N, C-alpha and C positions, 0 to 999 in steps of 0.2 A: 216553539210555546209547548208546553207539555199540558194537555186539556184533561179535563174529566166532565164526564156525563153523570147526573144525580137524579135518579128517578125515585120523585117522594110519591107520596101514598095518596094524592089527591085525583081526581078524577082526569082520566086521559084519552083523548081521542088517537084511537091506535092507528087509524088511516094517516092522520098527520104526523104521528110521531115515524111510522114507517117510512114515509116520505121524507122526512126531516133527515133522518138517519142514514138514508141512504146517498145523502151529499155529505155528510158530517163525517170526521173521524174523530174518535176520542181515545187517547191512551189508557185512561182507567175509566169505571164504570161503577158506580157505588149506589145500589138498590136500598130505600130505607122502608123499612117495614113493609105495607101494603104496596109500594113499588115492586115489590117482589112479584107480584101478580102481573103485573104490566111487563117486568121482564122477561116473564114466561110466555106471555102472549108474543111477545115480540121477539122470541126467541135468543135473547141475550143472556150471558152467564157474566155475572157481576165479577167482579176484583174482590169487593167488599159487601157484606149485607151488614146494614147497621139499625137498630131499633129496638123497642123493646116487644115488637111483634104482636100487638094488641089487636090488630086489625088487617092481618093475613091471615088465611086458612092454613090450620096445620099441615093438611096434604100438602101446600105448596113448599112449605119450609121442609117439610120432609123431604120430598124430591129434591130440593137445591142442598140439603145436608149430605145427600150421596153423591154429591159432586166433589171431585178434588179440586184443591188450588183456592179455593174461595176461602177468605178470610171474615170470621164472624165476630161483629161487635154487639152483643146483647146487653142492654141497660134494662135497669128497673123502671117501672112504668112512673114512678115518684122520682122525678128528677128536675133539675132546674133549667135545663135545655131541651128544646123540641128535638126530635129526631132529626129532621133537617137541618138544625144547626150542628149536631154531632157529626152527621155526615159531611158537611161542609170544612169543620175542623179537620176531619180526617183527610179530606181533599187538600187543604193547605198543607198538613203535615206531610205529604206525599210531593209536596213541591209542585202544585199543578198551578198554572198561570193563568187559566183559562176554565171559567166553569160555567155550565148550562144546567139549569135545572128544569126538568120534566114533569109535568104533572102536579106543578107548585101552585097552580091557579084556579083549578076548578075544585069545588067542593067547598068546604067549610071556610067561611071568609076570615074567621080568626087565624087559621092556618094560614090563608092566603097573604094576611097582613103580617104576619110571623114572619112569613118567608121573604118577602119584600126587605123586611127589617134585617133578617140574616144577611143581605148583601153588603151592609154597612161594614162588617169586618173585612170583606173581600176590598171593598173602596179603601180603607184604612191603608191596607197592604199592597195596593196597585194593581191589584188581580182584577182582571176581566170577568165579571160574574152577571148572568143574565138569567131571567125568567121568560119561558117561551111557550106559547102555546099556538093554535091555530091560527088565532086573530093578533097576538101580541107579542111583543120582545122587550120587556121592562129591564130598566138597570138604572144604575145611580151614575150622577156625573159631578165631579168637584173642579172640573174646569171645563173650558170650551169645546166644541167638536166640530168637525165638518161633516156633514151630510151627504149623502150621494144617491141619486134617485134610484141608480140601478140595483143598489145594495140594501135600500131601505126595506124594511118588513112590510109595510103596505102602503097606503095612500097617505095616511095622517102621521103627524108627530104631535105629542104633548108634553108639555114641562110643568111639573108640580113642584111645589117647596117641601123637600126634606126636613131642610133646618126651619127656623123660625121665620126667615126671611132669606130671600135670595136677591143680591144686588146689581144694579148695573148690567141687567139682561139686554142684550142687544141681536136681534135677528136679522141676518142679510141674505138675500135671494130666498126667502119664505114668501108664502102669498099674503103674509100678514106681517110684514116687517114692525121691528120694535127698536127704539133708540134708548139705551141707558134708563131701562123701567126697573122697577122693584116690585117683588110679588110677596106675599105674606100669607102665611097659613090661615086659611078662612078669608080672605081678602086678595082681590085683584087676581084670583087664579084665571078666571075668563080670559084674561088676556093670552094665556099660553096654551089654551085648549083647542085640539083640532085643526093646528096649523096644518100646512101643506108647502113642498118645495114648489116655489115658481121657476126656477131652472135646475139644469141636472146638478148643480151644486149649490148647498146654502151652508151657512155658517151661523153656529150659536157661538156667543161670548159673553161672559159675566164676569163680576169682580168677585165676590164673597157668597158662601152658602153652598148648598149641597142641592141639587134638583133630581126627581125623580122624571125620567125620561121614559115614555111610552111611544113605541114606532106600531102602529095598528092598522088594520083594514076593516072594513064591514063586514 
């Protein structure tokens, strides 16, 4: 599976990022605007650099421009896509089947929500895509999933409706099991917040809709 790391321009815990990258391998790296400063701090040379470069220092840009083999995709600030969406689209054209976004949750809430919605285009194409930070792994689900304690991001698992409603939710092997429940945006969401695995393996099933899944630690 061809994988891609996308370094976005949000706040990034560098200690966490270093630890995470020691355990993960990526075939391609795309830096997004201010994410170029994170790339420099982490000692990463991106394959692609994407953005309008309005949130990165000119000195950092020039240092990377002196490096060979980097593909630059500069866009005007007045555009219909966010820089992260442009990076996501580039990753998909490269044939990447797994995308991990770092720096996508820290900082401005509007960008964080935009990054969450950027996952939908990946879900439509069957691409494994997630936003990760020191406490959370966030992704979308359009079908059931089996969770294993040993690979869970943290102690908790929460499910939120991405679509207007998600029907037929059944949770087996969780501390708070459910049987054939429906949750709607703004209603019943507490049913699926801060659940935990009661066994080494737990199963989520549902009939229709799309869920936001958040695996998290305190």
